[in-house]
C-alpha positions, 0 to 999 in steps of 0.5 A, a space after each residue: 661790480 658794486 656791493 649792492 649788485 653783488 647782495 642782490 645777485 647773491 640773494 637771487 641765487 640762493 632764492 632760486 636754489 632748489 638744492 639748498 633747501 632754504 625755508 626763508 631768506 631775510 635781507 637787512 639792508 641797513 646792516 648789510 645782513 642776509 639771514 638764511 633759514 633752512 628747512 631743517 631749522 638752521 640759521 645762517 647769517 651772512 654779513 656783507 663788506 666791501 674790501 679794497 684790494 688796491 687794484 685798479 
């Protein structure tokens, strides 16, 4: 799985979630960031980077 696929799937998962009460999602593709604003006004930022594990 590559990083872009993972980011897209996580975005879809959060976007479709009813239990988290998300008011807004903002994907910053340039900086590999996802900003999540909840209905109660909290803002969370998720930073993406792929880590090499050394496994094949």
